[in-house]
KEKE-3310 file (N, C-alpha, C; in steps of 0.2 Angstrom, whole numbers, plus 5000, padded with zeros to 4 digits):
npx = (5293:5288:5277:5277:5266:5256:5257:5256:5251:5255:5246:5243:5255:5259:5248:5252:5264:5261:5253:5263:5271:5262:5260:5273:5273:5262:5267:5278:5276:5284:5298:5310:5326:5326:5332:5332:5337:5341:5344:5356:5356:5342:5333:5333:5325:5313:5316:5319:5306:5299:5305:5302:5288:5286:5292:5282:5271:5274:5279:5293:5309:5321:5325:5334:5343:5349:5360:5364:5377:5380:5388:5401:5399:5391:5387:5389:5399:5412:5409:5404:5403:5405:5412:5404:5397:5400:5390:5388:5390:5381:5380:5379:5379:5379:5372:5371:5362:5350:5334:5334:5327:5328:5327:5321:5317:5312:5310:5317:5327:5333:5346:5352:5347:5354:5367:5366:5364:5376:5385:5379:5384:5396:5393:5389:5380:5364:5349:5338:5333:5323:5313:5308:5299:5294:5289:5286:5292:5287:5289:5302:5313:5329:5335:5331:5323:5312:5300:5295:5287:5277:5273:5266:5263:5269:5265:5275:5283:5299:5306:5299:5299:5300:5299:5303:5299:5304:5300:5310:5321:5317:5307:5294:5282:5279:5275:5280:5276:5285:5287:5300:5317:5325:5315:5310:5322:5322:5311)
npy = (3700:3686:3681:3668:3655:3654:3641:3637:3647:3658:3655:3642:3636:3637:3629:3617:3614:3612:3601:3592:3591:3585:3573:3567:3566:3557:3546:3542:3545:3548:3559:3555:3550:3555:3564:3579:3585:3598:3601:3611:3624:3628:3620:3624:3634:3628:3617:3623:3628:3616:3610:3620:3619:3605:3606:3615:3607:3596:3589:3587:3589:3591:3592:3585:3594:3599:3606:3603:3603:3600:3602:3597:3584:3582:3575:3583:3592:3596:3599:3611:3627:3639:3641:3633:3641:3636:3631:3630:3616:3611:3602:3595:3583:3565:3554:3541:3526:3532:3539:3548:3562:3569:3585:3595:3608:3605:3590:3583:3577:3568:3568:3578:3572:3560:3565:3570:3559:3553:3562:3562:3551:3554:3557:3546:3530:3530:3523:3523:3532:3545:3555:3572:3583:3598:3600:3588:3583:3572:3566:3567:3560:3554:3545:3531:3537:3542:3553:3553:3561:3572:3588:3594:3586:3589:3588:3591:3593:3590:3604:3613:3623:3623:3635:3638:3651:3659:3668:3672:3673:3678:3687:3683:3670:3657:3646:3644:3641:3639:3641:3637:3637:3648:3658:3658:3663:3676:3682)
npz = (4945:4953:4966:4978:4981:4996:5006:5019:5032:5046:5057:5055:5054:5068:5074:5068:5073:5086:5085:5081:5092:5101:5095:5097:5111:5112:5106:5113:5127:5138:5140:5144:5141:5127:5114:5106:5091:5081:5064:5057:5045:5043:5050:5064:5069:5069:5077:5089:5092:5094:5105:5115:5114:5118:5131:5137:5137:5145:5160:5162:5169:5161:5144:5132:5121:5105:5093:5076:5065:5048:5038:5034:5031:5021:5005:4994:4997:4992:4979:4976:4969:4977:4993:5007:5021:5037:5051:5068:5079:5092:5104:5119:5126:5126:5113:5115:5117:5117:5111:5097:5090:5075:5067:5054:5042:5029:5021:5007:4996:5004:5007:5016:5028:5027:5029:5041:5049:5048:5054:5067:5072:5078:5091:5098:5099:5094:5102:5094:5079:5074:5063:5061:5051:5045:5032:5020:5005:4995:4983:4978:4982:4984:4992:5002:5013:5026:5034:5051:5058:5052:5046:5035:5019:5003:4987:4977:4961:4953:4948:4956:4970:4988:5000:5017:5028:5042:5057:5065:5056:5044:5046:5045:5048:5037:5023:5007:4990:4975:4957:4954:4960:4957:4955:4968:4975:4969:4975)
capx = (5294:5282:5277:5275:5259:5257:5253:5255:5252:5257:5242:5243:5262:5258:5244:5255:5270:5258:5251:5269:5273:5257:5262:5279:5271:5258:5271:5283:5273:5289:5303:5316:5331:5324:5336:5329:5343:5339:5349:5358:5353:5335:5329:5334:5319:5307:5318:5318:5299:5297:5308:5298:5281:5286:5293:5276:5266:5276:5282:5300:5314:5326:5324:5340:5342:5356:5360:5369:5380:5381:5392:5407:5397:5387:5391:5391:5403:5417:5407:5401:5407:5407:5412:5398:5399:5398:5387:5391:5387:5380:5377:5383:5377:5380:5366:5372:5356:5344:5330:5335:5323:5331:5322:5323:5311:5310:5313:5317:5330:5335:5354:5353:5346:5359:5373:5365:5365:5383:5387:5377:5388:5401:5390:5387:5376:5358:5345:5334:5333:5316:5314:5302:5300:5288:5287:5289:5291:5288:5290:5308:5318:5335:5337:5325:5322:5305:5299:5291:5282:5277:5268:5262:5266:5268:5267:5279:5288:5306:5308:5295:5303:5296:5303:5300:5301:5304:5300:5317:5326:5314:5302:5287:5281:5275:5278:5278:5278:5287:5288:5307:5322:5326:5309:5310:5327:5320:5305)
capy = (3696:3683:3679:3661:3654:3652:3634:3637:3653:3658:3652:3635:3633:3636:3623:3611:3613:3610:3594:3588:3590:3580:3566:3565:3564:3552:3540:3540:3546:3551:3562:3552:3547:3557:3569:3583:3588:3602:3601:3618:3630:3629:3616:3626:3638:3623:3613:3628:3628:3609:3610:3624:3616:3599:3608:3618:3602:3590:3591:3585:3594:3592:3590:3585:3597:3601:3609:3599:3606:3594:3605:3593:3577:3582:3572:3588:3598:3598:3600:3617:3633:3643:3637:3634:3643:3631:3633:3627:3610:3613:3596:3594:3576:3559:3551:3533:3522:3537:3540:3554:3565:3574:3590:3599:3611:3602:3584:3584:3572:3564:3569:3581:3568:3555:3568:3571:3553:3552:3567:3560:3545:3557:3558:3540:3526:3530:3517:3524:3539:3547:3561:3576:3588:3602:3599:3582:3583:3564:3563:3569:3557:3551:3540:3528:3540:3545:3557:3549:3566:3577:3594:3594:3583:3593:3584:3596:3589:3592:3611:3616:3624:3625:3639:3640:3657:3659:3675:3674:3674:3681:3692:3681:3663:3655:3641:3646:3636:3643:3637:3635:3640:3655:3662:3659:3668:3683:3685)
capz = (4951:4955:4973:4979:4984:5003:5007:5026:5035:5053:5062:5053:5057:5075:5075:5065:5078:5092:5084:5081:5099:5104:5092:5100:5117:5111:5104:5118:5134:5142:5136:5147:5135:5121:5112:5100:5087:5075:5059:5055:5048:5043:5055:5070:5071:5070:5083:5095:5094:5096:5111:5119:5114:5123:5138:5140:5137:5149:5167:5163:5170:5156:5138:5129:5114:5102:5086:5073:5058:5044:5032:5031:5030:5015:4999:4989:5000:4988:4972:4976:4967:4982:5000:5012:5028:5042:5057:5074:5082:5100:5108:5126:5129:5121:5111:5116:5119:5118:5106:5094:5085:5070:5065:5049:5040:5023:5018:5000:4993:5009:5007:5022:5033:5027:5032:5049:5052:5048:5059:5073:5075:5083:5098:5101:5095:5097:5102:5088:5077:5071:5059:5061:5046:5044:5025:5016:4997:4995:4976:4976:4986:4981:4996:5006:5020:5027:5040:5056:5060:5046:5047:5029:5014:4997:4981:4972:4957:4951:4948:4961:4976:4994:5005:5023:5031:5050:5059:5068:5051:5038:5048:5045:5047:5032:5019:5000:4984:4969:4951:4954:4965:4954:4957:4976:4976:4967:4978)
cpx = (5288:5282:5275:5268:5260:5253:5252:5256:5254:5253:5242:5250:5261:5254:5248:5261:5267:5256:5257:5271:5268:5258:5268:5277:5267:5262:5275:5281:5278:5295:5310:5320:5329:5328:5333:5336:5340:5345:5350:5358:5346:5331:5329:5328:5313:5309:5317:5310:5296:5299:5304:5291:5281:5287:5286:5271:5267:5279:5289:5304:5319:5325:5331:5339:5348:5355:5366:5371:5382:5386:5397:5405:5393:5391:5392:5396:5408:5415:5404:5406:5410:5407:5406:5401:5396:5395:5391:5387:5386:5376:5382:5381:5379:5373:5366:5365:5350:5340:5332:5330:5326:5326:5325:5316:5308:5313:5312:5320:5332:5343:5356:5352:5352:5366:5372:5366:5372:5386:5385:5381:5394:5399:5388:5383:5369:5354:5340:5334:5326:5318:5307:5304:5293:5285:5290:5287:5292:5290:5297:5314:5323:5337:5331:5324:5315:5304:5294:5285:5283:5271:5263:5266:5264:5270:5269:5284:5294:5308:5304:5299:5298:5301:5299:5303:5299:5304:5307:5322:5323:5309:5295:5287:5277:5279:5275:5280:5279:5288:5295:5311:5324:5321:5309:5316:5326:5314:5307)
cpy = (3693:3681:3672:3661:3651:3646:3633:3644:3653:3654:3644:3632:3632:3630:3617:3609:3610:3602:3589:3586:3585:3573:3563:3562:3558:3545:3538:3541:3550:3554:3560:3549:3549:3563:3573:3586:3591:3602:3609:3618:3630:3625:3619:3630:3633:3619:3617:3627:3621:3608:3614:3621:3610:3601:3611:3612:3596:3593:3589:3591:3596:3589:3590:3588:3600:3603:3605:3602:3600:3596:3600:3586:3577:3579:3577:3593:3600:3600:3607:3622:3637:3639:3638:3636:3638:3634:3630:3621:3612:3607:3594:3588:3571:3556:3543:3531:3527:3537:3547:3556:3570:3579:3594:3602:3607:3595:3583:3577:3566:3564:3573:3576:3563:3559:3569:3565:3551:3556:3565:3555:3548:3558:3552:3536:3526:3523:3517:3531:3540:3554:3565:3582:3592:3601:3593:3582:3576:3562:3564:3566:3553:3545:3537:3531:3543:3548:3553:3554:3571:3582:3594:3591:3587:3588:3588:3592:3593:3599:3615:3617:3626:3629:3640:3646:3657:3666:3677:3676:3678:3686:3689:3673:3661:3650:3643:3641:3640:3638:3634:3639:3647:3660:3663:3664:3675:3686:3689)
cpz = (4953:4963:4973:4982:4991:5004:5015:5029:5043:5058:5061:5055:5064:5077:5073:5070:5084:5091:5084:5088:5103:5102:5095:5107:5117:5110:5109:5125:5138:5138:5139:5141:5128:5119:5106:5097:5081:5070:5056:5047:5049:5047:5062:5073:5073:5076:5089:5097:5096:5103:5116:5120:5119:5130:5141:5141:5142:5155:5168:5164:5165:5150:5134:5122:5112:5095:5082:5066:5054:5038:5029:5030:5024:5009:4993:4991:4996:4981:4971:4973:4972:4989:5004:5018:5033:5048:5062:5076:5089:5103:5113:5129:5123:5119:5112:5120:5120:5111:5103:5089:5081:5068:5060:5046:5034:5022:5011:4997:4998:5011:5014:5028:5033:5030:5039:5052:5053:5054:5066:5076:5079:5090:5101:5096:5098:5097:5096:5086:5073:5067:5059:5056:5045:5037:5022:5009:4995:4988:4974:4979:4982:4985:5000:5013:5020:5034:5045:5058:5055:5047:5041:5023:5007:4991:4975:4968:4956:4952:4954:4967:4982:4998:5011:5026:5038:5052:5062:5062:5045:5040:5048:5045:5042:5027:5012:4995:4978:4963:4951:4959:4963:4956:4964:4978:4974:4970:4984)
residu = (MET:LYS:LYS:GLY:ARG:ILE:ILE:LEU:ALA:THR:GLU:ARG:ILE:ASP:LEU:THR:ILE:LYS:ARG:LEU:CYS:PHE:ARG:ILE:LEU:GLU:ASN:HIS:GLY:SER:LEU:ASN:ASP:ILE:CYS:LEU:ILE:GLY:ILE:GLN:PRO:ARG:GLY:ILE:PRO:LEU:ALA:ASN:ARG:ILE:ALA:LYS:GLY:LEU:ALA:ALA:LEU:SER:SER:PHE:ASP:LYS:ILE:TYR:TYR:GLY:LYS:LEU:ASP:ILE:THR:PHE:TYR:ARG:ASP:ASP:PHE:ARG:LYS:ARG:GLU:LYS:PRO:ILE:LYS:ALA:ALA:THR:THR:GLU:ILE:ASP:PHE:LEU:VAL:GLU:ASN:LYS:LEU:VAL:ILE:LEU:ILE:ASP:ASP:VAL:LEU:TYR:THR:GLY:ARG:THR:VAL:GLN:ALA:ALA:LEU:THR:ALA:LEU:GLN:ASP:PHE:GLY:ARG:PRO:LYS:LYS:VAL:GLU:LEU:LEU:SER:LEU:ILE:ASP:ARG:ARG:PHE:ASN:ARG:HIS:LEU:PRO:ILE:MET:SER:ASP:TYR:THR:GLY:LEU:THR:VAL:ASP:ALA:LEU:ASN:GLU:THR:TYR:VAL:LYS:VAL:ASN:TRP:LYS:GLU:ASN:ASP:GLY:VAL:ASP:ASN:VAL:LEU:LEU:PHE:ALA:ASN:LYS:GLU:GLU:ALA:ASN:ASN:SER)
# end
């Protein structure tokens, strides 16, 4: 059983998240009419930390924050051998005429983001949508989607697998690079 190569350790993840928060504030100045939406399930720990980081850095009373489940919006939903367990969507506001920042851990093919954009329409028509991802695998895109805020760009080709571990789910914060998904699942 091989271990993955650590490409981001805990300290660097913390610094990266802080940098992403500063970039959002730098680009927008105010958090008025900005909605943070974490994509279930793997984007939620990152989205939680971004929301907390922005709250700590700014003096705004309310940050619109929600969690979006895209299970039934995926283009491969009916093509799977086993059913996917759906998460819950927790959005108690409309995104109508607001700036939405979608948050996910890894931007890979772009299909998850496409599903999130479709699901987001159930909550109104945003003024603008931006994407924040901890990891951007730029050479594997199937759709013309790019991240507005990126923690780290990884030039990993086809079979290479990037796995983000979160303390809340996996007991440790780190990002690992594996030769393939099977190797990652066996670690």
